[in-house]
C-alpha positions in Angstrom: -72.8 147.4 20.2 -73.3 147.6 16.4 -70.5 147.1 14.0 -70.4 147.5 10.2 -67.9 145.9 7.9 -67.0 146.6 4.3 -65.7 143.5 2.5 -63.0 144.1 -0.2 -62.1 140.7 -1.5 -65.1 138.5 -0.9 -68.9 138.8 -1.2 -71.3 138.9 1.7 -73.1 135.9 0.3 -69.9 133.8 0.7 -69.1 134.8 4.3 -72.5 135.3 5.9 -73.4 131.6 6.2 -70.2 130.9 8.0 -70.8 133.8 10.4 -74.3 132.6 11.1 -73.1 129.0 11.7 -70.5 130.3 14.2 -73.1 132.4 15.9 -75.3 129.3 16.4 -72.3 127.4 17.8 -71.6 130.1 20.3 -75.0 129.5 22.0 -74.4 125.8 22.5 -73.0 124.0 25.5 -69.2 123.8 25.6 -68.9 120.3 24.3 -71.4 120.7 21.5 -69.9 124.1 20.7 -66.4 122.6 20.3 -67.7 119.6 18.2 -69.5 122.0 15.8 -66.4 124.2 15.5 -64.2 121.2 14.8 -66.5 120.0 12.1 -66.4 123.4 10.4 -62.6 123.5 10.6 -62.2 120.0 9.3 -64.6 120.7 6.4 -62.7 123.8 5.5 -59.3 122.1 5.7 -60.5 119.2 3.5 -61.2 121.7 0.7 -57.6 123.1 0.8 -55.2 121.3 -1.4 -51.4 121.5 -1.3 -50.1 124.4 -3.3 -47.7 122.7 -5.8 -46.1 126.0 -6.8 -44.1 125.7 -3.5 -42.4 122.5 -4.7 -38.7 122.8 -4.8 -38.5 121.0 -8.1 -41.5 121.0 -10.5 -40.5 117.5 -11.7 -41.0 115.9 -8.3 -43.5 113.2 -8.2 -46.2 113.2 -5.6 -46.1 110.0 -3.5 -48.8 110.7 -0.9 -50.7 113.7 0.5 -52.3 113.7 3.9 -53.8 115.9 6.5 -51.8 116.4 9.7 -50.3 118.6 12.3 -46.7 119.8 13.0 -45.8 119.7 16.7 -43.4 122.2 18.4 -43.2 122.8 22.1 -46.8 123.6 23.3 -48.0 124.2 19.8 -49.7 122.0 17.2 -50.2 123.6 13.8 -52.6 121.9 11.3 -51.7 121.7 7.7 -51.1 119.4 4.7 -48.3 116.9 4.5 -47.0 116.0 1.1 -44.3 113.3 0.3 -42.7 113.6 -3.1 -40.0 111.6 -4.7 -37.4 114.0 -3.3 -38.8 115.8 -0.2 -41.3 115.9 2.7 -43.3 119.1 2.8 -45.6 120.6 5.4 -47.9 123.4 4.3 -49.7 125.0 7.3 -53.2 126.3 7.0 -52.2 129.6 8.7 -49.3 132.0 8.8 -48.0 131.0 12.2 -44.9 129.4 10.7 -42.1 131.6 9.5 -42.0 129.9 6.1 -45.2 129.3 4.0 -44.0 125.7 3.4 -41.5 123.6 5.5 -39.5 120.9 3.7 -36.9 118.2 4.4 -34.8 116.6 1.7 -35.1 112.8 1.8 -31.4 112.2 1.0 -30.4 114.1 4.1 -32.6 112.2 6.5 -30.7 110.7 9.5 -33.7 109.1 11.2 -37.4 108.6 10.7 -39.0 107.4 13.9 -42.6 106.6 14.9 -43.7 108.5 18.0 -46.5 108.6 20.5 -48.6 111.8 20.9 -51.0 112.1 23.8 -50.3 108.4 24.4 -51.6 107.5 20.9 -49.4 106.0 18.1 -50.0 108.8 15.6 -46.6 110.7 15.6 -43.7 110.7 13.2 -40.4 112.5 13.8 -37.9 113.1 11.0 -34.4 114.6 11.5 -31.8 115.7 8.9 -28.1 115.9 9.3 -28.3 119.7 9.3 -30.4 119.6 12.5 -33.7 120.4 10.8 -36.5 118.4 12.4 -40.1 117.8 11.7 -42.5 116.2 14.3 -45.7 115.3 12.5 -49.0 114.1 14.0 -51.5 112.2 11.7 -55.2 111.6 12.4 -54.8 107.9 13.0 -52.1 105.1 13.5 -53.1 103.7 10.1 -52.3 107.0 8.3 -49.1 107.5 10.3 -47.9 104.0 9.3 -48.8 104.7 5.7 -46.7 107.9 5.7 -43.8 106.1 7.4 -43.8 103.2 5.0 -44.0 105.5 2.0 -40.9 107.5 3.3 -38.9 104.3 4.0 -39.8 103.0 0.5 -38.1 105.9 -1.3 -34.7 105.0 -2.9 -33.1 108.2 -1.5 -33.8 107.1 2.1 -31.1 104.8 3.4 -31.1 104.7 7.1 -28.7 102.2 8.9 -30.4 101.3 12.2 -29.1 99.2 15.1 -31.1 97.5 17.7 -31.7 98.4 21.3 -29.8 95.4 22.5 -26.8 96.5 20.5 -26.9 99.9 22.2 -27.2 98.2 25.6 -24.2 96.1 24.8 -22.1 99.2 23.9 -23.1 100.9 27.2 -22.3 97.8 29.3 -18.9 97.5 27.7 -18.1 101.2 28.3 -18.3 102.2 24.7 -21.1 104.7 25.4 -21.3 107.2 28.3 -24.1 107.2 30.8 -25.4 110.4 29.4 -25.4 109.1 25.8 -27.2 105.9 26.9 -29.9 107.7 28.8 -30.5 110.0 25.9 -30.9 107.0 23.6 -33.3 105.4 26.0 -35.3 108.6 26.0 -35.2 108.7 22.2 -36.4 105.1 22.0 -39.2 105.6 24.5 -40.8 108.5 22.6 -39.2 111.4 24.5 -38.5 114.3 22.2 -37.3 117.9 22.5 -40.1 118.8 20.1 -42.8 117.5 22.4 -42.6 119.3 25.8 -45.3 116.8 27.1 -42.7 114.1 26.6 -39.5 116.0 27.1 -36.4 113.8 27.8 -36.0 112.9 31.5 -32.8 112.6 33.5 -32.2 111.5 37.1 -31.1 113.5 40.1 -27.8 111.7 40.9 -26.3 114.1 43.4 -27.9 114.5 46.9 -25.4 117.0 48.4 -26.1 120.6 47.7 -24.8 122.2 50.9 -21.1 121.1 51.2 -18.2 123.3 50.0 -16.8 120.5 47.9 -18.3 117.6 45.9 -16.8 114.2 46.9 -17.6 111.8 44.1 -15.8 109.0 46.0 -18.3 109.0 48.9 -21.6 107.1 48.5 -23.4 109.6 50.7 -22.9 112.2 48.0 -25.4 110.4 45.8 -29.1 109.9 45.6 -30.5 106.3 46.1 -31.1 105.4 42.4 -33.0 102.3 43.3 -35.9 104.4 44.6 -38.1 106.8 42.7 -38.0 110.4 43.9 -41.3 110.0 45.8 -39.8 107.1 47.9 -36.6 108.9 49.0 -38.3 110.3 52.1 -39.8 107.6 54.3 -42.2 109.9 56.1 -43.6 111.2 52.9 -43.8 107.7 51.4 -45.9 106.6 54.4 -48.3 109.3 53.6 -48.6 108.2 49.9 -49.1 104.6 51.0 -51.8 105.5 53.5 -53.6 107.5 50.9 -53.3 104.6 48.4 -55.0 102.2 50.8 -57.9 104.6 51.3 -58.5 105.1 47.5 -61.4 103.6 45.6 -61.3 102.7 42.0 -57.9 102.7 40.2 -55.3 103.3 42.8 -52.0 105.1 42.5 -49.2 106.4 44.8 -48.4 109.7 43.1 -50.9 112.0 41.6 -48.1 114.1 40.0 -45.4 112.9 37.7 -41.6 113.1 37.5 -41.8 114.8 34.0 -44.5 117.2 32.9 -44.7 120.4 30.8 -44.9 122.5 34.0 -41.8 120.9 35.5 -39.8 121.2 32.2 -40.6 124.9 31.9 -39.9 125.4 35.6 -36.3 124.6 34.8 -36.3 126.5 31.5 -38.0 129.7 32.5 -34.8 131.7 31.8 -33.9 130.0 28.5 -37.4 129.8 27.0 -39.7 132.3 28.8 -42.1 132.3 25.9 -43.1 128.7 26.5 -43.8 129.4 30.2 -45.8 132.5 29.3 -47.8 130.3 26.9 -48.5 127.7 29.5 -49.3 130.3 32.2 -51.7 132.4 30.0 -49.2 135.2 29.5 -47.9 135.6 33.0 -44.9 134.2 34.9 -45.6 132.1 38.0 -45.5 133.6 41.4 -41.8 134.5 42.3 -41.9 132.1 45.3 -42.7 129.2 43.0 -40.1 130.0 40.3 -36.8 128.0 39.9 -34.6 130.1 42.3 -32.2 127.9 44.2 -30.8 124.4 43.5 -30.7 123.2 47.2 -34.3 124.5 47.7 -35.5 122.5 44.6 -33.8 119.4 45.9 -35.4 119.9 49.3 -38.8 120.3 47.7 -38.6 117.1 45.7 -37.8 115.2 48.9 -40.5 116.7 51.1 -43.4 118.3 49.1 -46.3 115.9 48.6 -47.0 117.4 45.1 -43.4 117.5 43.8 -41.6 114.4 42.6 -39.9 115.8 39.5 -36.7 114.5 38.0 -34.2 116.6 36.0 -33.8 117.4 32.3 -30.8 116.9 30.0 -29.7 120.5 30.3 -28.4 119.9 33.8 -25.7 117.7 32.3 -24.8 119.9 29.4 -22.1 122.6 30.2 -22.1 125.6 30.1 -25.5 125.6 31.8 -26.7 128.9 30.4 -30.3 127.9 31.2 -29.5 128.7 34.9 -28.6 132.4 34.0 -31.0 135.3 33.5 -29.2 136.3 30.3 -32.3 138.1 29.0 -32.7 140.2 32.1 -36.3 139.0 32.6 -38.3 140.6 35.3 -39.1 137.5 37.3 -40.3 139.3 40.4 -39.4 139.5 44.1 -39.8 136.7 46.5 -41.6 137.1 49.9 -38.2 137.3 51.6 -37.3 140.3 49.6 -34.9 138.6 47.2 -35.3 139.3 43.5 -35.4 136.2 41.3 -32.4 136.4 38.9 -29.7 133.8 38.2 -30.3 130.4 39.9 -28.5 130.2 43.2 -25.9 127.3 43.0 -24.5 125.0 45.7 -21.4 126.1 47.6 -19.3 123.6 45.6 -20.1 125.2 42.3 -18.3 128.4 41.2 -20.4 129.1 38.2 -23.2 127.6 36.0 -20.6 126.0 33.8 -18.7 124.6 36.8 -22.0 123.3 38.2 -23.1 121.4 35.1 -19.5 120.2 34.5 -19.5 118.6 38.0 -22.9 117.1 37.6 -21.7 115.7 34.3 -18.7 114.1 36.1 -21.1 112.8 38.8 -23.3 111.2 36.2 -20.3 109.4 34.7 -18.5 108.4 37.9 -18.1 104.7 39.0 -20.7 104.9 41.7 -23.5 106.1 39.5 -22.4 103.8 36.6 -22.8 100.8 38.9 -26.2 101.8 40.2 -27.8 103.5 37.2 -29.5 100.3 36.0 -31.8 100.6 39.0 -33.1 104.0 37.8 -33.5 102.6 34.3 -35.6 99.8 35.8 -37.9 102.4 37.3 -38.3 104.8 34.4 -37.8 102.6 31.3 -37.9 99.0 32.6 -39.8 96.3 34.4 -40.5 98.4 37.5 -42.2 101.1 35.5 -45.7 99.7 35.7 -48.0 97.0 37.1 -47.2 94.9 40.2 -43.5 95.5 40.0 -44.1 99.2 40.1 -46.2 98.9 43.2 -43.5 96.8 44.9 -41.0 99.5 44.0 -43.2 102.3 45.2 -43.3 103.6 41.7 -47.0 103.7 40.7 -48.3 106.8 39.1 -51.8 107.8 37.9 -53.1 105.3 35.4 -53.6 108.0 32.7 -49.8 108.6 32.6 -49.3 105.1 31.1 -49.5 104.0 27.5 -52.6 101.9 26.8 -54.6 103.4 29.7 -57.4 104.6 27.4 -58.7 104.3 23.8 -60.2 107.6 22.5 -62.2 105.5 19.9 -64.3 104.1 22.7 -65.0 107.5 24.4 -68.2 109.0 23.1 -68.6 111.9 25.5 -66.6 114.9 24.1 -66.3 116.5 27.5 -64.8 113.3 29.0 -62.4 113.0 26.1 -61.3 116.6 26.4 -60.8 116.2 30.2 -58.6 113.0 29.6 -56.5 114.7 27.0 -56.0 117.7 29.2 -54.9 115.4 32.1 -52.4 113.7 29.8 -51.1 117.1 28.4 -50.6 118.7 31.7 -49.8 116.0 34.3 -47.1 114.0 32.6 -46.6 110.8 30.5 -44.6 107.7 31.5 -42.0 106.8 28.8 -42.7 103.7 26.6 -41.5 100.6 28.4 -38.3 99.3 26.8 -37.3 96.5 29.2 -39.4 93.8 30.8 -36.7 92.2 33.0 -34.1 93.7 35.3 -31.5 95.8 33.4 -27.9 94.6 33.9 -25.2 96.7 35.5 -22.7 98.6 33.5 -19.1 97.5 33.2 -16.9 99.6 35.5 -13.3 99.2 34.4 -10.1 101.2 34.4 -9.5 100.6 30.7 -6.8 97.9 30.8 -8.1 94.5 29.7 -4.7 92.8 29.8 -4.1 89.2 31.0 -1.4 88.3 33.4 -0.2 84.7 33.5 1.7 84.4 36.8 4.5 81.9 37.1 5.7 81.0 40.6 9.0 79.1 40.8 8.7 78.2 37.1 5.2 76.6 37.5 2.8 78.5 35.3 -0.5 79.0 37.0 -3.8 78.1 35.3 -7.4 78.8 36.0 -9.7 76.4 37.8 -7.4 73.6 39.0 -5.3 74.4 42.1 -2.8 71.9 40.9 -2.1 74.2 38.0 -2.0 77.5 39.9 -3.4 80.8 38.8 -4.1 82.9 35.7 -5.6 86.4 36.0 -7.1 88.9 33.6 -7.1 92.6 34.1 -10.7 93.0 32.8 -12.3 90.2 34.8 -11.8 87.2 36.9 -10.6 83.9 35.5 -13.1 81.1 36.0 -15.7 83.7 37.0 -14.7 86.5 34.6 -17.7 88.7 34.7 -18.1 90.7 38.0 -21.3 92.5 39.2 -19.6 95.6 37.7 -19.4 94.0 34.3 -22.7 92.6 33.4 -23.1 91.2 29.9 -25.9 92.6 27.8 -29.4 91.1 28.2 -30.6 88.4 25.9 -33.2 89.9 23.6 -35.9 87.2 24.0 -35.9 87.7 27.8 -34.9 91.3 28.6 -35.7 93.5 25.7 -39.2 94.7 25.0 -39.9 93.4 21.5 -42.0 96.5 20.7 -39.1 98.8 21.3 -38.2 100.8 18.1 -34.9 100.4 16.3 -32.1 102.7 17.3 -31.0 105.1 14.5 -27.3 104.8 13.6 -27.2 108.6 13.6 -27.8 108.6 17.3 -24.9 106.2 17.9 -21.6 107.9 18.9 -18.0 106.7 18.7 -16.7 104.8 21.7 -15.8 107.1 24.6 -12.8 104.9 25.4 -10.9 102.0 24.0 -8.9 99.2 25.6 -5.3 98.4 25.2 -6.0 94.6 24.9 -2.6 93.4 25.9 -1.6 90.1 27.5 1.2 90.2 30.1 3.3 87.1 31.0 5.0 87.2 34.4 7.7 84.8 35.6 10.2 84.7 38.5 14.0 84.8 37.8 14.9 81.3 39.0 13.1 78.2 40.0 13.7 76.8 43.5 11.9 74.1 45.4 9.8 75.4 48.2 9.9 74.0 51.7 7.2 71.5 52.4 3.9 73.1 53.2 5.2 76.5 52.2 4.1 78.8 49.4 6.3 79.0 46.4 8.3 82.3 46.3 5.6 84.6 45.4 7.8 87.7 46.0 9.9 87.1 42.9 7.5 87.8 40.1 9.0 89.6 37.1 7.6 90.5 33.7 8.5 88.1 31.0 6.8 89.6 28.0 3.8 91.6 27.0 1.7 91.0 23.9 -1.5 92.3 22.3 -3.6 89.4 21.3 -7.2 90.6 21.1 -9.0 93.6 19.5 -11.1 94.1 22.6 -11.0 93.4 26.3 -9.9 89.9 27.4 -12.5 88.3 29.6 -10.9 85.0 30.6 -7.6 83.1 30.3 -6.3 79.7 31.1 -3.0 77.7 30.8 -2.9 74.2 29.4 -2.3 71.3 31.7 1.2 70.7 30.4 2.0 74.5 30.8 3.0 74.8 27.2 0.3 77.0 25.9 -2.3 79.5 27.1 -5.9 80.1 26.0 -7.8 83.5 26.0 -11.3 84.6 25.2 -12.4 88.1 24.7 -15.2 90.6 24.1 -14.2 90.5 20.4 -15.9 87.0 20.3 -12.8 85.1 19.6 -10.7 82.4 21.3 -6.9 82.4 20.8 -4.3 79.9 21.7 -0.6 80.8 22.0 2.5 79.0 23.0 3.8 80.0 26.4 7.5 79.8 25.5 7.7 82.1 22.5 4.1 83.3 22.2 3.4 81.9 18.8 -0.3 82.0 17.7 -1.5 78.4 17.4 -5.3 78.9 17.0 -7.7 81.9 16.4 -11.4 81.3 16.0 -14.6 83.3 16.0 -17.0 81.6 18.4 -20.2 83.7 18.7 -22.0 86.8 17.6 -21.6 88.2 21.2 -18.7 88.5 23.6 -17.3 85.4 25.4 -17.4 85.4 29.2 -15.6 82.4 30.6 -13.6 79.3 29.7 -12.6 76.0 31.3 -9.8 73.8 29.8 -10.8 70.1 29.7 -8.4 67.2 30.5 -5.7 66.8 27.9 -6.1 70.4 26.8 -7.6 69.3 23.5 -10.9 70.9 24.1 -12.2 74.0 25.9 -15.6 74.9 27.3 -16.5 78.5 26.5 -19.4 80.6 28.1 -21.0 83.3 25.9 -23.3 86.2 26.3 -25.6 84.5 23.7 -26.7 82.1 26.4 -24.7 79.2 25.0 -21.8 77.0 26.2 -19.5 76.0 23.4 -17.1 73.1 23.2 -14.1 74.1 21.1 -11.6 71.6 19.8 -8.1 72.8 19.6 -7.2 69.9 17.3 -9.8 70.9 14.7 -9.8 74.6 15.5 -13.6 74.6 15.5 -16.7 74.4 17.7 -17.7 70.8 17.9 -20.8 71.3 20.2 -23.0 74.1 21.4 -25.5 73.9 24.3 -28.2 76.4 24.9 -27.9 76.5 28.7 -29.7 79.6 29.9 -32.4 82.2 29.1 -29.8 85.0 29.5 -26.1 85.4 29.3 -23.7 82.8 30.7 -21.5 84.5 33.2 -19.4 81.7 34.7 -18.4 78.1 34.2 -16.9 75.3 36.4 -16.2 71.7 35.4 -14.9 68.7 37.5 -15.1 64.9 37.0 -17.7 65.0 34.3 -19.9 67.6 36.0 -20.3 71.1 34.6 -21.9 74.0 36.4 -23.1 77.2 34.7 -24.2 80.5 36.1 -26.2 83.2 34.4 -28.0 86.6 34.6 -31.2 84.6 34.4 -30.7 84.1 38.2 -30.1 80.4 38.0 -27.2 78.0 38.4 -27.5 74.8 36.3 -25.6 71.6 36.9 -25.0 69.3 34.0 -23.6 65.8 33.4 -20.9 66.4 30.8 -18.4 63.5 30.6 -15.3 64.2 28.4 -13.1 61.7 26.7 -10.1 63.3 25.0 -10.0 60.5 22.5 -13.6 61.2 21.4 -13.8 63.6 18.5 -17.5 64.4 19.1 -18.4 65.1 22.8 -21.7 63.9 24.2 -24.4 66.5 24.7 -24.8 67.9 28.2 -27.6 66.5 30.3 -29.3 68.7 32.9 -28.9 67.4 36.4 -30.1 70.3 38.6 -31.5 73.8 38.3 -30.9 76.1 41.3 -33.0 79.3 41.5 -31.7 82.5 43.0 -33.4 85.8 43.8 -30.8 87.8 41.8 -28.4 87.4 38.9 -25.5 85.0 39.5 -22.1 86.5 39.1 -19.8 83.6 39.9 -19.8 79.9 40.7 -17.4 77.1 41.7 -17.6 73.3 42.1 -15.9 71.7 45.0 -13.2 69.1 44.5 -15.7 66.1 44.4 -18.3 68.0 42.3 -20.9 67.2 45.0 -21.4 70.9 45.9 -21.5 74.1 44.0 -21.1 77.6 45.5 -22.7 80.6 43.9 -22.4 84.3 44.4 -25.0 86.9 43.3 -25.1 90.6 42.6 -26.8 91.4 45.9 -24.0 90.0 47.9 -25.4 86.5 48.8 -23.2 83.4 48.8 -25.0 80.0 48.7 -23.5 76.5 48.9 -25.8 74.0 47.3 -25.9 70.2 47.6 -26.1 69.1 44.0 -27.8 65.7 44.7 -30.8 67.0 46.5 -30.8 70.6 45.1 -30.9 72.0 48.6 -29.1 75.0 50.2 -26.5 73.6 52.6 -25.3 77.1 53.7 -26.3 80.7 52.8 -25.1 84.0 54.0 -25.0 87.6 52.9 -21.3 87.8 52.6 -21.1 91.2 51.1 -22.9 94.5 51.0 -22.3 94.7 47.3 -22.1 92.1 44.6 -20.0 88.9 45.0 -17.0 89.4 42.6 -15.3 86.0 43.1 -15.4 82.8 45.1 -13.4 79.6 45.3 -13.3 76.4 47.2 -10.1 75.4 48.8 -8.4 72.3 47.3 -10.0 69.9 49.7 -13.3 71.7 49.8 -13.2 72.5 53.5 -13.0 76.2 53.0 -14.6 78.7 50.7 -13.1 82.2 50.0 -15.4 85.0 48.8 -14.5 88.5 47.5 -17.1 91.3 47.1 -17.7 94.7 45.7 -17.5 96.0 49.3 -13.8 95.2 49.4 -14.2 92.4 52.0 -12.5 89.0 51.8 -14.1 86.2 53.7 -13.1 82.7 54.4 -15.9 80.4 55.6 -16.3 76.8 56.6 -19.4 75.7 54.6 -19.7 72.4 56.5 -19.6 73.9 60.0 -21.6 77.0 58.6 -19.3 79.5 60.3 -17.0 82.3 59.2 -13.4 81.5 59.8 -11.8 84.9 59.1 -12.5 88.1 57.2 -10.6 91.2 56.3 -11.0 94.4 54.3 -8.7 94.5 51.3 -7.1 97.7 50.1 -9.1 97.5 46.9 -12.0 95.5 45.4 -10.7 92.1 44.4 -12.0 90.5 41.2 -10.6 86.9 41.3 -9.1 84.4 43.7 -7.2 81.1 43.6 -6.0 78.9 46.5 -2.4 77.9 46.2 -0.2 76.1 48.8 -2.1 77.6 51.8 -2.2 81.0 50.2 -4.8 83.1 48.4 -3.7 84.7 45.2 -6.1 87.5 44.2 -6.4 90.1 41.4 -7.5 93.6 42.2 -9.3 96.2 40.2 -6.1 98.4 40.2 -4.3 95.6 38.3 -2.3 94.4 41.3 -1.9 90.8 42.3 -2.2 90.2 46.1 -0.8 87.2 47.8 -2.2 86.5 51.3 -1.8 83.7 53.8 -5.1 81.8 53.8 -5.2 81.2 57.6 -4.4 84.7 58.8 -5.2 86.8 55.7 -1.8 88.5 56.2 -0.3 90.0 53.1 2.7 88.1 51.8 3.4 90.2 48.7 1.8 92.5 46.2 2.7 92.9 42.5 1.8 95.4 39.8 0.5 93.3 36.8 -1.7 95.8 34.9 -2.5 99.5 34.6 -6.2 98.8 35.5 -8.9 96.3 36.3 
């Protein structure tokens, strides 16, 4: 074929050399061809300068000009990036963009975040309050950092940014929904809606897509969040493990990923068909392989050896239009004769909006909230890679992980192109944010009140059975933080120091607030009980109710003379009030993080306070100040116990530590604590208690185990899995011959730790959060806010009293 061209705007001498060069390139091998074409393109681009006539204001000063690319789903468009004193501009080399120049005003920026692109640190994403966004890719990390620093140095850019640990704290306290927190983790781990190769990933949480109704109270409704999708089916997992053992070289369990461009567009084919057509070379996939039915997709991800995909955020965003064929696309007819149209929903969903609304409710329900940290460990945390990933059956192809290759060291163009294609099409694991187990979320009924229970005129206190009982509605007393109310992790231990800061614009207002009231209960008259009998626990009446903290109360205690009560809170303060007329005696800020527990020392002139900042503080009521601080653990202190100069502390660092801490009320400056024993556990410690002689300490962990330790020789005297869920509370009897434990499974057990036998057990009508022995009875606080009084020997209920509107 012979063609003739007539050139109107350029001479033959100018264009002919370029045509001849491209002709030579066409005869080369593929790798050499691409290399030559790239060099031609780069040379041409380097000669193009930014057209300053497109500046919004001719008085703008140029700060930096760089080569780069703008990323949109499945498209990277090369061009020139210019930062001026007022704006960021992107001028593409072609006319693919709608506008000849794209711009963002610096004063409107809400966040500027460094991003990965193809597992390399060369991306930068900028977002304005109007929703305008620009995802830019620079040639190298050095140039990306140069642009980022230049933007942040401009006086118009004022971005208030909070840390990852602050976001985790907000979620743990219930000030951020599960959806919001997962989206923030996606944001911080380089997932972006602009990069379909790193699209935000969300978990399957519901496992029932066949029932006529969705029961969010039944555990069987939900997927096991402690396992990756590929490990949900034991038979399929056995296949993956057998294949793993037979592999040579770098081994992996799953050759496919839970998030990849093909999986994202599988879900979005009806909402964004142009992207799927781009990925599939202008054609839709075979009708039998298109997203057609929810239950069928769930079945596939549980059985298909090549399908381990998770969900995308759209599943939790009503009205769920992405499930509807609103564009009347011709998606073909399946082999069973059914035309592919709207996605077929489960029987329990009346519409796409109803389906996504119910999935949203499932994501936020108590069961998912208390188990979601397991999935976070798998996707964003310590089980994401390495040995822990292998133990958790969560190991993917090595090229899905950051740091798996360095393009600077790959000289073969074909090899580099193959690796980049693998990364583009087969998925990328999010940036690792956590390097230790993620704590559980607080699950509360939004009533952090404190009830001080008075029985026959004797006001009950925490810890000492001679003083009785004090309960809080947000937690237990001497062990105030339950497995459902983990404190945030300590940054040095749990948070990946390389995690980027969290933009304030991504923070949302709290989803709920607490009422922060303290309730004082008392009986009408005082009468002496018969010898050996319980005081009249049936006659509890509300005396007064007072708001004393700005946030949830975490622990409370009554002075030894029953004239005042102490309370600590998530608002980081301790407060002391008179019991008679509720006058405020003391109010002090103790820490930068919430306070978890307290013990009132003899004489009531000093208090030990456990904090989420890993410290135990000694607070003097006489001086209204902290007189000593001990750094006790590598993570948050969850519980305290003190008897006869011995202090025990429990923590989320999976240890119980026993300290020598004598206390003399006449001494203004207490002696520093001296470590006596360190007792290691397999999981986080939720509660502890010293026996009456301070010779043994009992500990409960989040996996349901209870251990009684001999302090002197640091040995386990007795251990049992007392509960199928976390231990919420435990307490020795006054003489130490019995130990009562309560768990998240609703079971109450009384055991004899010396004889190593269970004495009696019973299922409670609700999960109990705290327990105290009193005159042969157990007085326990439930998550509904009720106080239960049971006979200790028979576990028969004596009385039940409404103290709070919630946990």
